[in-house]
PDB file of N, H, CA, C and O in Angstrom:
ATOM      1  N   UNK A   1     -16.072  -7.414  -3.095  1.00  0.00           N
ATOM      2  CA  UNK A   1     -15.411  -7.552  -1.740  1.00  0.00           C
ATOM      3  C   UNK A   1     -14.132  -6.674  -1.794  1.00  0.00           C
ATOM      4  O   UNK A   1     -13.409  -6.670  -2.790  1.00  0.00           O
ATOM      5  N   UNK A   2     -13.882  -5.945  -0.711  1.00  0.00           N
ATOM      6  H   UNK A   2     -14.469  -5.948   0.099  1.00  0.00           H
ATOM      7  CA  UNK A   2     -12.810  -5.152  -0.492  1.00  0.00           C
ATOM      8  C   UNK A   2     -11.588  -5.891   0.302  1.00  0.00           C
ATOM      9  O   UNK A   2     -11.823  -6.682   1.216  1.00  0.00           O
ATOM     10  N   UNK A   3     -10.381  -5.597  -0.086  1.00  0.00           N
ATOM     11  H   UNK A   3     -10.190  -4.955  -0.829  1.00  0.00           H
ATOM     12  CA  UNK A   3      -9.214  -6.185   0.490  1.00  0.00           C
ATOM     13  C   UNK A   3      -8.385  -4.903   0.929  1.00  0.00           C
ATOM     14  O   UNK A   3      -8.210  -3.911   0.221  1.00  0.00           O
ATOM     15  N   UNK A   4      -7.881  -5.100   2.274  1.00  0.00           N
ATOM     16  H   UNK A   4      -8.023  -5.906   2.849  1.00  0.00           H
ATOM     17  CA  UNK A   4      -7.004  -3.973   2.826  1.00  0.00           C
ATOM     18  C   UNK A   4      -5.558  -4.500   2.694  1.00  0.00           C
ATOM     19  O   UNK A   4      -5.241  -5.624   3.082  1.00  0.00           O
ATOM     20  N   UNK A   5      -4.745  -3.675   2.157  1.00  0.00           N
ATOM     21  H   UNK A   5      -5.002  -2.761   1.842  1.00  0.00           H
ATOM     22  CA  UNK A   5      -3.200  -3.911   2.184  1.00  0.00           C
ATOM     23  C   UNK A   5      -2.671  -3.226   3.436  1.00  0.00           C
ATOM     24  O   UNK A   5      -2.765  -2.011   3.609  1.00  0.00           O
ATOM     25  N   UNK A   6      -2.132  -4.037   4.268  1.00  0.00           N
ATOM     26  H   UNK A   6      -2.056  -5.024   4.127  1.00  0.00           H
ATOM     27  CA  UNK A   6      -1.610  -3.415   5.559  1.00  0.00           C
ATOM     28  C   UNK A   6      -0.069  -3.321   5.645  1.00  0.00           C
ATOM     29  O   UNK A   6       0.639  -4.025   4.924  1.00  0.00           O
ATOM     30  N   UNK A   7       0.370  -2.562   6.415  1.00  0.00           N
ATOM     31  H   UNK A   7      -0.206  -1.990   7.000  1.00  0.00           H
ATOM     32  CA  UNK A   7       1.746  -2.428   6.688  1.00  0.00           C
ATOM     33  C   UNK A   7       2.238  -3.774   7.363  1.00  0.00           C
ATOM     34  O   UNK A   7       1.506  -4.342   8.174  1.00  0.00           O
ATOM     35  N   UNK A   8       3.464  -4.274   7.030  1.00  0.00           N
ATOM     36  H   UNK A   8       4.058  -3.813   6.371  1.00  0.00           H
ATOM     37  CA  UNK A   8       4.147  -5.514   7.832  1.00  0.00           C
ATOM     38  C   UNK A   8       5.102  -5.183   8.721  1.00  0.00           C
ATOM     39  O   UNK A   8       5.631  -6.050   9.416  1.00  0.00           O
ATOM     40  N   UNK A   9       5.472  -3.738   8.811  1.00  0.00           N
ATOM     41  H   UNK A   9       5.042  -3.033   8.246  1.00  0.00           H
ATOM     42  CA  UNK A   9       6.710  -3.375   9.619  1.00  0.00           C
ATOM     43  C   UNK A   9       6.267  -1.849   9.998  1.00  0.00           C
ATOM     44  O   UNK A   9       5.441  -1.219   9.338  1.00  0.00           O
ATOM     45  N   UNK A  10       6.861  -1.400  11.033  1.00  0.00           N
ATOM     46  H   UNK A  10       7.532  -1.912  11.569  1.00  0.00           H
ATOM     47  CA  UNK A  10       6.899  -0.047  11.302  1.00  0.00           C
ATOM     48  C   UNK A  10       7.830   0.730  10.336  1.00  0.00           C
ATOM     49  O   UNK A  10       9.007   0.399  10.188  1.00  0.00           O
ATOM     50  N   UNK A  11       7.285   1.736   9.705  1.00  0.00           N
ATOM     51  H   UNK A  11       6.329   2.005   9.825  1.00  0.00           H
ATOM     52  CA  UNK A  11       8.203   2.401   8.727  1.00  0.00           C
ATOM     53  C   UNK A  11       7.648   3.710   8.324  1.00  0.00           C
ATOM     54  O   UNK A  11       6.586   4.080   8.824  1.00  0.00           O
ATOM     55  N   UNK A  12       8.233   4.397   7.519  1.00  0.00           N
ATOM     56  H   UNK A  12       9.096   4.096   7.113  1.00  0.00           H
ATOM     57  CA  UNK A  12       7.805   5.602   6.935  1.00  0.00           C
ATOM     58  C   UNK A  12       7.453   5.495   5.424  1.00  0.00           C
ATOM     59  O   UNK A  12       8.171   4.820   4.686  1.00  0.00           O
ATOM     60  N   UNK A  13       6.464   6.087   4.998  1.00  0.00           N
ATOM     61  H   UNK A  13       5.881   6.636   5.597  1.00  0.00           H
ATOM     62  CA  UNK A  13       5.923   5.941   3.460  1.00  0.00           C
ATOM     63  C   UNK A  13       7.081   6.805   2.648  1.00  0.00           C
ATOM     64  O   UNK A  13       7.286   7.996   2.878  1.00  0.00           O
ATOM     65  N   UNK A  14       7.707   6.137   1.801  1.00  0.00           N
ATOM     66  H   UNK A  14       7.540   5.169   1.614  1.00  0.00           H
ATOM     67  CA  UNK A  14       8.618   6.684   1.034  1.00  0.00           C
ATOM     68  C   UNK A  14       8.011   7.171  -0.343  1.00  0.00           C
ATOM     69  O   UNK A  14       8.375   8.255  -0.798  1.00  0.00           O
ATOM     70  N   UNK A  15       7.199   6.481  -0.934  1.00  0.00           N
ATOM     71  H   UNK A  15       6.903   5.600  -0.564  1.00  0.00           H
ATOM     72  CA  UNK A  15       6.466   6.761  -2.211  1.00  0.00           C
ATOM     73  C   UNK A  15       5.178   6.097  -2.361  1.00  0.00           C
ATOM     74  O   UNK A  15       5.019   4.994  -1.838  1.00  0.00           O
ATOM     75  N   UNK A  16       4.278   6.632  -2.997  1.00  0.00           N
ATOM     76  H   UNK A  16       4.408   7.528  -3.422  1.00  0.00           H
ATOM     77  CA  UNK A  16       3.004   5.969  -3.185  1.00  0.00           C
ATOM     78  C   UNK A  16       2.910   5.730  -4.742  1.00  0.00           C
ATOM     79  O   UNK A  16       3.210   6.676  -5.471  1.00  0.00           O
ATOM     80  N   UNK A  17       2.548   4.638  -5.257  1.00  0.00           N
ATOM     81  H   UNK A  17       2.304   3.869  -4.665  1.00  0.00           H
ATOM     82  CA  UNK A  17       2.469   4.341  -6.689  1.00  0.00           C
ATOM     83  C   UNK A  17       1.049   4.248  -7.308  1.00  0.00           C
ATOM     84  O   UNK A  17       0.953   4.117  -8.529  1.00  0.00           O
ATOM     85  N   UNK A  18       0.061   4.302  -6.612  1.00  0.00           N
ATOM     86  H   UNK A  18       0.139   4.409  -5.621  1.00  0.00           H
ATOM     87  CA  UNK A  18      -1.149   4.219  -7.010  1.00  0.00           C
ATOM     88  C   UNK A  18      -2.143   5.241  -6.444  1.00  0.00           C
ATOM     89  O   UNK A  18      -1.879   5.793  -5.376  1.00  0.00           O
ATOM     90  N   UNK A  19      -3.240   5.511  -7.089  1.00  0.00           N
ATOM     91  H   UNK A  19      -3.455   5.063  -7.957  1.00  0.00           H
ATOM     92  CA  UNK A  19      -4.295   6.483  -6.670  1.00  0.00           C
ATOM     93  C   UNK A  19      -5.699   5.783  -6.851  1.00  0.00           C
ATOM     94  O   UNK A  19      -5.858   4.796  -7.570  1.00  0.00           O
ATOM     95  N   UNK A  20      -6.623   6.346  -6.181  1.00  0.00           N
ATOM     96  H   UNK A  20      -6.494   7.147  -5.597  1.00  0.00           H
ATOM     97  CA  UNK A  20      -8.032   5.952  -6.210  1.00  0.00           C
ATOM     98  C   UNK A  20      -8.425   5.772  -7.644  1.00  0.00           C
ATOM     99  O   UNK A  20      -8.107   6.633  -8.463  1.00  0.00           O
ATOM    100  N   UNK A  21      -9.090   4.715  -7.995  1.00  0.00           N
ATOM    101  H   UNK A  21      -9.348   4.015  -7.329  1.00  0.00           H
ATOM    102  CA  UNK A  21      -9.671   4.500  -9.347  1.00  0.00           C
ATOM    103  C   UNK A  21      -8.720   3.646 -10.166  1.00  0.00           C
ATOM    104  O   UNK A  21      -9.110   3.083 -11.188  1.00  0.00           O
ATOM    105  N   UNK A  22      -7.481   3.549  -9.723  1.00  0.00           N
ATOM    106  H   UNK A  22      -7.165   4.006  -8.892  1.00  0.00           H
ATOM    107  CA  UNK A  22      -6.470   2.801 -10.661  1.00  0.00           C
ATOM    108  C   UNK A  22      -6.630   1.344 -10.493  1.00  0.00           C
ATOM    109  O   UNK A  22      -6.768   0.888  -9.357  1.00  0.00           O
ATOM    110  N   UNK A  23      -6.623   0.574 -11.529  1.00  0.00           N
ATOM    111  H   UNK A  23      -6.511   0.944 -12.451  1.00  0.00           H
ATOM    112  CA  UNK A  23      -6.487  -0.812 -11.658  1.00  0.00           C
ATOM    113  C   UNK A  23      -5.130  -1.400 -11.243  1.00  0.00           C
ATOM    114  O   UNK A  23      -4.081  -0.914 -11.667  1.00  0.00           O
ATOM    115  N   UNK A  24      -5.161  -2.414 -10.438  1.00  0.00           N
ATOM    116  H   UNK A  24      -6.013  -2.808 -10.093  1.00  0.00           H
ATOM    117  CA  UNK A  24      -3.806  -3.056 -10.146  1.00  0.00           C
ATOM    118  C   UNK A  24      -4.047  -4.554 -10.196  1.00  0.00           C
ATOM    119  O   UNK A  24      -5.141  -5.080  -9.993  1.00  0.00           O
ATOM    120  N   UNK A  25      -2.876  -5.212 -10.498  1.00  0.00           N
ATOM    121  H   UNK A  25      -1.988  -4.784 -10.663  1.00  0.00           H
ATOM    122  CA  UNK A  25      -2.814  -6.654 -10.585  1.00  0.00           C
ATOM    123  C   UNK A  25      -2.176  -7.151  -9.345  1.00  0.00           C
ATOM    124  O   UNK A  25      -1.417  -6.415  -8.715  1.00  0.00           O
ATOM    125  N   UNK A  26      -2.461  -8.451  -8.929  1.00  0.00           N
ATOM    126  H   UNK A  26      -3.078  -9.049  -9.441  1.00  0.00           H
ATOM    127  CA  UNK A  26      -1.807  -9.017  -7.721  1.00  0.00           C
ATOM    128  C   UNK A  26      -0.236  -8.896  -8.022  1.00  0.00           C
ATOM    129  O   UNK A  26       0.297  -9.206  -9.087  1.00  0.00           O
ATOM    130  N   UNK A  27       0.376  -8.409  -6.936  1.00  0.00           N
ATOM    131  H   UNK A  27      -0.057  -8.157  -6.070  1.00  0.00           H
ATOM    132  CA  UNK A  27       1.856  -8.342  -6.967  1.00  0.00           C
ATOM    133  C   UNK A  27       2.273  -6.963  -7.503  1.00  0.00           C
ATOM    134  O   UNK A  27       3.463  -6.668  -7.387  1.00  0.00           O
ATOM    135  N   UNK A  28       1.510  -6.162  -8.025  1.00  0.00           N
ATOM    136  H   UNK A  28       0.544  -6.401  -8.119  1.00  0.00           H
ATOM    137  CA  UNK A  28       1.967  -4.791  -8.512  1.00  0.00           C
ATOM    138  C   UNK A  28       2.295  -3.978  -7.091  1.00  0.00           C
ATOM    139  O   UNK A  28       1.588  -4.008  -6.083  1.00  0.00           O
ATOM    140  N   UNK A  29       3.428  -3.311  -7.247  1.00  0.00           N
ATOM    141  H   UNK A  29       4.002  -3.286  -8.066  1.00  0.00           H
ATOM    142  CA  UNK A  29       3.925  -2.475  -6.114  1.00  0.00           C
ATOM    143  C   UNK A  29       2.937  -1.384  -6.014  1.00  0.00           C
ATOM    144  O   UNK A  29       2.604  -0.798  -7.044  1.00  0.00           O
ATOM    145  N   UNK A  30       2.413  -1.040  -4.815  1.00  0.00           N
ATOM    146  H   UNK A  30       2.684  -1.516  -3.979  1.00  0.00           H
ATOM    147  CA  UNK A  30       1.546   0.023  -4.598  1.00  0.00           C
ATOM    148  C   UNK A  30       2.140   1.150  -3.760  1.00  0.00           C
ATOM    149  O   UNK A  30       1.582   2.246  -3.728  1.00  0.00           O
ATOM    150  N   UNK A  31       3.262   0.904  -3.081  1.00  0.00           N
ATOM    151  H   UNK A  31       3.715   0.013  -3.107  1.00  0.00           H
ATOM    152  CA  UNK A  31       3.995   1.893  -2.325  1.00  0.00           C
ATOM    153  C   UNK A  31       5.263   1.343  -1.926  1.00  0.00           C
ATOM    154  O   UNK A  31       5.479   0.131  -1.948  1.00  0.00           O
ATOM    155  N   UNK A  32       6.230   2.327  -1.508  1.00  0.00           N
ATOM    156  H   UNK A  32       6.055   3.311  -1.490  1.00  0.00           H
ATOM    157  CA  UNK A  32       7.548   1.831  -0.913  1.00  0.00           C
ATOM    158  C   UNK A  32       7.588   2.378   0.398  1.00  0.00           C
ATOM    159  O   UNK A  32       7.220   3.526   0.645  1.00  0.00           O
ATOM    160  N   UNK A  33       8.054   1.531   1.297  1.00  0.00           N
ATOM    161  H   UNK A  33       8.353   0.598   1.097  1.00  0.00           H
ATOM    162  CA  UNK A  33       8.284   1.978   2.612  1.00  0.00           C
ATOM    163  C   UNK A  33       9.775   1.940   3.043  1.00  0.00           C
ATOM    164  O   UNK A  33      10.557   1.123   2.555  1.00  0.00           O
ATOM    165  N   UNK A  34      10.133   2.840   3.961  1.00  0.00           N
ATOM    166  H   UNK A  34       9.498   3.503   4.358  1.00  0.00           H
ATOM    167  CA  UNK A  34      11.516   2.913   4.485  1.00  0.00           C
ATOM    168  C   UNK A  34      11.574   2.709   5.936  1.00  0.00           C
ATOM    169  O   UNK A  34      10.912   3.409   6.703  1.00  0.00           O
ATOM    170  N   UNK A  35      12.377   1.733   6.347  1.00  0.00           N
ATOM    171  H   UNK A  35      12.915   1.165   5.724  1.00  0.00           H
ATOM    172  CA  UNK A  35      12.686   1.333   7.578  1.00  0.00           C
ATOM    173  C   UNK A  35      14.097   1.134   7.942  1.00  0.00           C
ATOM    174  O   UNK A  35      14.700   0.215   7.388  1.00  0.00           O
ATOM    175  N   UNK A  36      14.702   1.874   8.801  1.00  0.00           N
ATOM    176  H   UNK A  36      14.212   2.620   9.252  1.00  0.00           H
ATOM    177  CA  UNK A  36      16.132   1.604   9.169  1.00  0.00           C
ATOM    178  C   UNK A  36      17.042   1.864   7.993  1.00  0.00           C
ATOM    179  O   UNK A  36      18.078   1.207   7.888  1.00  0.00           O
ATOM    180  N   UNK A  37      16.730   2.752   7.129  1.00  0.00           N
ATOM    181  H   UNK A  37      15.889   3.286   7.214  1.00  0.00           H
ATOM    182  CA  UNK A  37      17.420   3.096   5.859  1.00  0.00           C
ATOM    183  C   UNK A  37      17.388   1.854   4.878  1.00  0.00           C
ATOM    184  O   UNK A  37      18.319   1.696   4.089  1.00  0.00           O
ATOM    185  N   UNK A  38      16.427   1.059   4.917  1.00  0.00           N
ATOM    186  H   UNK A  38      15.670   1.188   5.557  1.00  0.00           H
ATOM    187  CA  UNK A  38      16.223   0.023   3.986  1.00  0.00           C
ATOM    188  C   UNK A  38      14.689   0.279   3.403  1.00  0.00           C
ATOM    189  O   UNK A  38      13.730   0.673   4.066  1.00  0.00           O
ATOM    190  N   UNK A  39      14.707  -0.056   1.948  1.00  0.00           N
ATOM    191  H   UNK A  39      15.487  -0.376   1.409  1.00  0.00           H
ATOM    192  CA  UNK A  39      13.495   0.175   1.334  1.00  0.00           C
ATOM    193  C   UNK A  39      12.740  -1.195   1.245  1.00  0.00           C
ATOM    194  O   UNK A  39      13.343  -2.238   0.989  1.00  0.00           O
ATOM    195  N   UNK A  40      11.397  -1.140   1.468  1.00  0.00           N
ATOM    196  H   UNK A  40      10.908  -0.292   1.676  1.00  0.00           H
ATOM    197  CA  UNK A  40      10.595  -2.325   1.295  1.00  0.00           C
ATOM    198  C   UNK A  40       9.217  -2.097   0.431  1.00  0.00           C
ATOM    199  O   UNK A  40       8.285  -1.398   0.828  1.00  0.00           O
ATOM    200  N   UNK A  41       9.242  -2.710  -0.649  1.00  0.00           N
ATOM    201  H   UNK A  41       9.999  -3.277  -0.972  1.00  0.00           H
ATOM    202  CA  UNK A  41       8.003  -2.537  -1.655  1.00  0.00           C
ATOM    203  C   UNK A  41       6.826  -3.186  -0.843  1.00  0.00           C
ATOM    204  O   UNK A  41       6.921  -4.150  -0.083  1.00  0.00           O
ATOM    205  N   UNK A  42       5.725  -2.488  -1.145  1.00  0.00           N
ATOM    206  H   UNK A  42       5.647  -1.705  -1.762  1.00  0.00           H
ATOM    207  CA  UNK A  42       4.351  -3.092  -0.566  1.00  0.00           C
ATOM    208  C   UNK A  42       3.583  -3.575  -1.811  1.00  0.00           C
ATOM    209  O   UNK A  42       3.365  -2.779  -2.725  1.00  0.00           O
ATOM    210  N   UNK A  43       3.209  -4.718  -1.868  1.00  0.00           N
ATOM    211  H   UNK A  43       3.386  -5.364  -1.126  1.00  0.00           H
ATOM    212  CA  UNK A  43       2.616  -5.303  -2.997  1.00  0.00           C
ATOM    213  C   UNK A  43       1.098  -5.528  -2.848  1.00  0.00           C
ATOM    214  O   UNK A  43       0.624  -5.983  -1.806  1.00  0.00           O
ATOM    215  N   UNK A  44       0.298  -5.173  -3.990  1.00  0.00           N
ATOM    216  H   UNK A  44       0.682  -4.803  -4.836  1.00  0.00           H
ATOM    217  CA  UNK A  44      -1.062  -5.576  -3.944  1.00  0.00           C
ATOM    218  C   UNK A  44      -1.230  -7.088  -3.901  1.00  0.00           C
ATOM    219  O   UNK A  44      -0.633  -7.812  -4.697  1.00  0.00           O
ATOM    220  N   UNK A  45      -2.044  -7.555  -2.966  1.00  0.00           N
ATOM    221  H   UNK A  45      -2.528  -6.966  -2.319  1.00  0.00           H
ATOM    222  CA  UNK A  45      -2.243  -8.898  -2.777  1.00  0.00           C
ATOM    223  C   UNK A  45      -3.393  -9.585  -3.643  1.00  0.00           C
ATOM    224  O   UNK A  45      -3.561 -10.802  -3.724  1.00  0.00           O
ATOM    225  N   UNK A  46      -4.105  -8.674  -4.233  1.00  0.00           N
ATOM    226  H   UNK A  46      -3.969  -7.685  -4.167  1.00  0.00           H
ATOM    227  CA  UNK A  46      -5.195  -9.121  -5.166  1.00  0.00           C
ATOM    228  C   UNK A  46      -5.291  -8.274  -6.364  1.00  0.00           C
ATOM    229  O   UNK A  46      -4.688  -7.201  -6.362  1.00  0.00           O
ATOM    230  N   UNK A  47      -5.920  -8.603  -7.298  1.00  0.00           N
ATOM    231  H   UNK A  47      -6.410  -9.475  -7.300  1.00  0.00           H
ATOM    232  CA  UNK A  47      -6.235  -7.757  -8.528  1.00  0.00           C
ATOM    233  C   UNK A  47      -7.442  -7.126  -8.281  1.00  0.00           C
ATOM    234  O   UNK A  47      -8.397  -7.707  -7.766  1.00  0.00           O
ATOM    235  N   UNK A  48      -7.448  -5.861  -8.652  1.00  0.00           N
ATOM    236  H   UNK A  48      -6.672  -5.389  -9.070  1.00  0.00           H
ATOM    237  CA  UNK A  48      -8.902  -5.057  -8.534  1.00  0.00           C
ATOM    238  C   UNK A  48      -8.615  -3.686  -8.880  1.00  0.00           C
ATOM    239  O   UNK A  48      -7.661  -3.356  -9.586  1.00  0.00           O
ATOM    240  N   UNK A  49      -9.515  -2.834  -8.337  1.00  0.00           N
ATOM    241  H   UNK A  49     -10.290  -3.102  -7.764  1.00  0.00           H
ATOM    242  CA  UNK A  49      -9.488  -1.274  -8.405  1.00  0.00           C
ATOM    243  C   UNK A  49      -9.081  -0.671  -6.988  1.00  0.00           C
ATOM    244  O   UNK A  49      -9.626  -1.067  -5.957  1.00  0.00           O
ATOM    245  N   UNK A  50      -8.209   0.192  -6.994  1.00  0.00           N
ATOM    246  H   UNK A  50      -7.767   0.513  -7.831  1.00  0.00           H
ATOM    247  CA  UNK A  50      -7.792   0.969  -5.771  1.00  0.00           C
ATOM    248  C   UNK A  50      -9.086   1.942  -5.393  1.00  0.00           C
ATOM    249  O   UNK A  50      -9.531   2.768  -6.189  1.00  0.00           O
ATOM    250  N   UNK A  51      -9.543   1.757  -4.262  1.00  0.00           N
ATOM    251  H   UNK A  51      -9.182   1.086  -3.615  1.00  0.00           H
ATOM    252  CA  UNK A  51     -10.851   2.529  -3.863  1.00  0.00           C
ATOM    253  C   UNK A  51     -10.319   3.556  -2.803  1.00  0.00           C
ATOM    254  O   UNK A  51     -10.967   4.584  -2.607  1.00  0.00           O
ATOM    255  N   UNK A  52      -9.188   3.317  -2.131  1.00  0.00           N
ATOM    256  H   UNK A  52      -8.662   2.481  -2.291  1.00  0.00           H
ATOM    257  CA  UNK A  52      -8.758   4.357  -1.185  1.00  0.00           C
ATOM    258  C   UNK A  52      -7.199   4.090  -0.939  1.00  0.00           C
ATOM    259  O   UNK A  52      -6.765   2.939  -0.891  1.00  0.00           O
ATOM    260  N   UNK A  53      -6.364   5.233  -0.783  1.00  0.00           N
ATOM    261  H   UNK A  53      -6.717   6.168  -0.821  1.00  0.00           H
ATOM    262  CA  UNK A  53      -5.009   5.297  -0.526  1.00  0.00           C
ATOM    263  C   UNK A  53      -5.240   5.987   0.891  1.00  0.00           C
ATOM    264  O   UNK A  53      -5.639   7.150   0.943  1.00  0.00           O
ATOM    265  N   UNK A  54      -4.987   5.262   2.008  1.00  0.00           N
ATOM    266  H   UNK A  54      -4.663   4.317   1.966  1.00  0.00           H
ATOM    267  CA  UNK A  54      -5.158   5.757   3.332  1.00  0.00           C
ATOM    268  C   UNK A  54      -3.921   6.558   3.887  1.00  0.00           C
ATOM    269  O   UNK A  54      -4.041   7.339   4.831  1.00  0.00           O
ATOM    270  N   UNK A  55      -2.826   6.341   3.303  1.00  0.00           N
ATOM    271  H   UNK A  55      -2.728   5.707   2.536  1.00  0.00           H
ATOM    272  CA  UNK A  55      -1.604   7.055   3.905  1.00  0.00           C
ATOM    273  C   UNK A  55      -0.985   7.902   2.680  1.00  0.00           C
ATOM    274  O   UNK A  55      -1.273   7.749   1.493  1.00  0.00           O
ATOM    275  N   UNK A  56      -0.080   8.820   3.218  1.00  0.00           N
ATOM    276  H   UNK A  56       0.155   8.944   4.183  1.00  0.00           H
ATOM    277  CA  UNK A  56       0.589   9.880   2.178  1.00  0.00           C
ATOM    278  C   UNK A  56       2.017   9.660   2.330  1.00  0.00           C
ATOM    279  O   UNK A  56       2.433   9.088   3.338  1.00  0.00           O
ATOM    280  N   UNK A  57       2.825  10.072   1.398  1.00  0.00           N
ATOM    281  H   UNK A  57       2.488  10.536   0.579  1.00  0.00           H
ATOM    282  CA  UNK A  57       4.299  10.195   1.464  1.00  0.00           C
ATOM    283  C   UNK A  57       4.723  10.923   2.725  1.00  0.00           C
ATOM    284  O   UNK A  57       4.190  11.979   3.066  1.00  0.00           O
ATOM    285  N   UNK A  58       5.685  10.339   3.402  1.00  0.00           N
ATOM    286  H   UNK A  58       6.118   9.482   3.125  1.00  0.00           H
ATOM    287  CA  UNK A  58       6.042  11.062   4.691  1.00  0.00           C
ATOM    288  C   UNK A  58       5.446  10.467   5.952  1.00  0.00           C
ATOM    289  O   UNK A  58       6.016  10.639   7.029  1.00  0.00           O
ATOM    290  N   UNK A  59       4.297   9.759   5.858  1.00  0.00           N
ATOM    291  H   UNK A  59       3.834   9.619   4.983  1.00  0.00           H
ATOM    292  CA  UNK A  59       3.500   9.242   7.036  1.00  0.00           C
ATOM    293  C   UNK A  59       4.294   8.149   7.670  1.00  0.00           C
ATOM    294  O   UNK A  59       4.966   7.382   6.981  1.00  0.00           O
ATOM    295  N   UNK A  60       4.228   8.057   9.046  1.00  0.00           N
ATOM    296  H   UNK A  60       3.683   8.680   9.607  1.00  0.00           H
ATOM    297  CA  UNK A  60       4.738   6.961   9.739  1.00  0.00           C
ATOM    298  C   UNK A  60       3.742   6.056   9.879  1.00  0.00           C
ATOM    299  O   UNK A  60       2.651   6.400  10.333  1.00  0.00           O
ATOM    300  N   UNK A  61       4.004   4.791   9.505  1.00  0.00           N
ATOM    301  H   UNK A  61       4.890   4.511   9.136  1.00  0.00           H
ATOM    302  CA  UNK A  61       2.961   3.637   9.717  1.00  0.00           C
ATOM    303  C   UNK A  61       3.528   2.487  10.650  1.00  0.00           C
ATOM    304  O   UNK A  61       4.740   2.277  10.715  1.00  0.00           O
ATOM    305  N   UNK A  62       2.690   1.822  11.301  1.00  0.00           N
ATOM    306  H   UNK A  62       1.706   1.992  11.248  1.00  0.00           H
ATOM    307  CA  UNK A  62       2.945   0.709  12.231  1.00  0.00           C
ATOM    308  C   UNK A  62       2.437  -0.518  11.642  1.00  0.00           C
ATOM    309  O   UNK A  62       1.477  -0.475  10.873  1.00  0.00           O
ATOM    310  N   UNK A  63       3.061  -1.706  11.974  1.00  0.00           N
ATOM    311  H   UNK A  63       3.841  -1.742  12.598  1.00  0.00           H
ATOM    312  CA  UNK A  63       2.681  -2.909  11.714  1.00  0.00           C
ATOM    313  C   UNK A  63       1.274  -3.125  11.815  1.00  0.00           C
ATOM    314  O   UNK A  63       0.711  -2.725  12.834  1.00  0.00           O
ATOM    315  N   UNK A  64       0.590  -3.717  10.886  1.00  0.00           N
ATOM    316  H   UNK A  64       1.047  -4.042  10.058  1.00  0.00           H
ATOM    317  CA  UNK A  64      -0.810  -3.935  10.856  1.00  0.00           C
ATOM    318  C   UNK A  64      -1.692  -2.711  10.464  1.00  0.00           C
ATOM    319  O   UNK A  64      -2.901  -2.927  10.389  1.00  0.00           O
ATOM    320  N   UNK A  65      -1.261  -1.520  10.218  1.00  0.00           N
ATOM    321  H   UNK A  65      -0.279  -1.345  10.279  1.00  0.00           H
ATOM    322  CA  UNK A  65      -1.984  -0.456   9.939  1.00  0.00           C
ATOM    323  C   UNK A  65      -2.411  -0.414   8.383  1.00  0.00           C
ATOM    324  O   UNK A  65      -1.576  -0.646   7.509  1.00  0.00           O
ATOM    325  N   UNK A  66      -3.689  -0.121   8.098  1.00  0.00           N
ATOM    326  H   UNK A  66      -4.367   0.068   8.808  1.00  0.00           H
ATOM    327  CA  UNK A  66      -4.072  -0.063   6.729  1.00  0.00           C
ATOM    328  C   UNK A  66      -3.442   0.899   5.787  1.00  0.00           C
ATOM    329  O   UNK A  66      -3.367   2.072   6.152  1.00  0.00           O
ATOM    330  N   UNK A  67      -2.961   0.544   4.575  1.00  0.00           N
ATOM    331  H   UNK A  67      -3.022  -0.409   4.278  1.00  0.00           H
ATOM    332  CA  UNK A  67      -2.291   1.406   3.642  1.00  0.00           C
ATOM    333  C   UNK A  67      -3.296   1.753   2.387  1.00  0.00           C
ATOM    334  O   UNK A  67      -3.525   2.903   2.013  1.00  0.00           O
ATOM    335  N   UNK A  68      -3.779   0.732   1.880  1.00  0.00           N
ATOM    336  H   UNK A  68      -3.592  -0.202   2.184  1.00  0.00           H
ATOM    337  CA  UNK A  68      -4.493   0.781   0.618  1.00  0.00           C
ATOM    338  C   UNK A  68      -5.625  -0.124   0.590  1.00  0.00           C
ATOM    339  O   UNK A  68      -5.489  -1.288   0.967  1.00  0.00           O
ATOM    340  N   UNK A  69      -6.795   0.354   0.146  1.00  0.00           N
ATOM    341  H   UNK A  69      -6.905   1.300  -0.160  1.00  0.00           H
ATOM    342  CA  UNK A  69      -8.001  -0.454   0.090  1.00  0.00           C
ATOM    343  C   UNK A  69      -8.235  -0.831  -1.447  1.00  0.00           C
ATOM    344  O   UNK A  69      -8.256   0.056  -2.300  1.00  0.00           O
ATOM    345  N   UNK A  70      -8.402  -2.106  -1.749  1.00  0.00           N
ATOM    346  H   UNK A  70      -8.385  -2.826  -1.055  1.00  0.00           H
ATOM    347  CA  UNK A  70      -8.649  -2.513  -3.230  1.00  0.00           C
ATOM    348  C   UNK A  70      -9.910  -3.296  -3.225  1.00  0.00           C
ATOM    349  O   UNK A  70     -10.121  -4.217  -2.437  1.00  0.00           O
ATOM    350  N   UNK A  71     -10.793  -2.864  -4.198  1.00  0.00           N
ATOM    351  H   UNK A  71     -10.622  -2.115  -4.838  1.00  0.00           H
ATOM    352  CA  UNK A  71     -11.972  -3.706  -4.516  1.00  0.00           C
ATOM    353  C   UNK A  71     -11.629  -4.821  -5.402  1.00  0.00           C
ATOM    354  O   UNK A  71     -11.166  -4.550  -6.509  1.00  0.00           O
ATOM    355  N   UNK A  72     -11.801  -6.058  -5.049  1.00  0.00           N
ATOM    356  H   UNK A  72     -12.178  -6.278  -4.149  1.00  0.00           H
ATOM    357  CA  UNK A  72     -11.356  -7.098  -5.866  1.00  0.00           C
ATOM    358  C   UNK A  72     -12.176  -7.277  -7.127  1.00  0.00           C
ATOM    359  O   UNK A  72     -13.402  -7.186  -7.077  1.00  0.00           O
ATOM    360  N   UNK A  73     -11.514  -7.538  -8.290  1.00  0.00           N
ATOM    361  H   UNK A  73     -10.518  -7.612  -8.331  1.00  0.00           H
ATOM    362  CA  UNK A  73     -12.203  -7.588  -9.572  1.00  0.00           C
ATOM    363  C   UNK A  73     -12.467  -9.022  -9.952  1.00  0.00           C
ATOM    364  O   UNK A  73     -13.043  -9.285 -11.008  1.00  0.00           O
TER     365      UNK A  73
END
């Protein structure tokens, strides 16, 4: 089963910490967002394998937009 990690705020992608094929644990940081000069970590909500990183550094994202897809392990 796949799980989509979505943005919770309107922000810019500051950094991406994962790539496709990488194993992550629940609560691992997958990327950092920047909004109004504040940094917000985005955490994996499930353990599994990253199957897709939907956004790149510098992209503007909006609340609810998919960021990373994780195949649950």
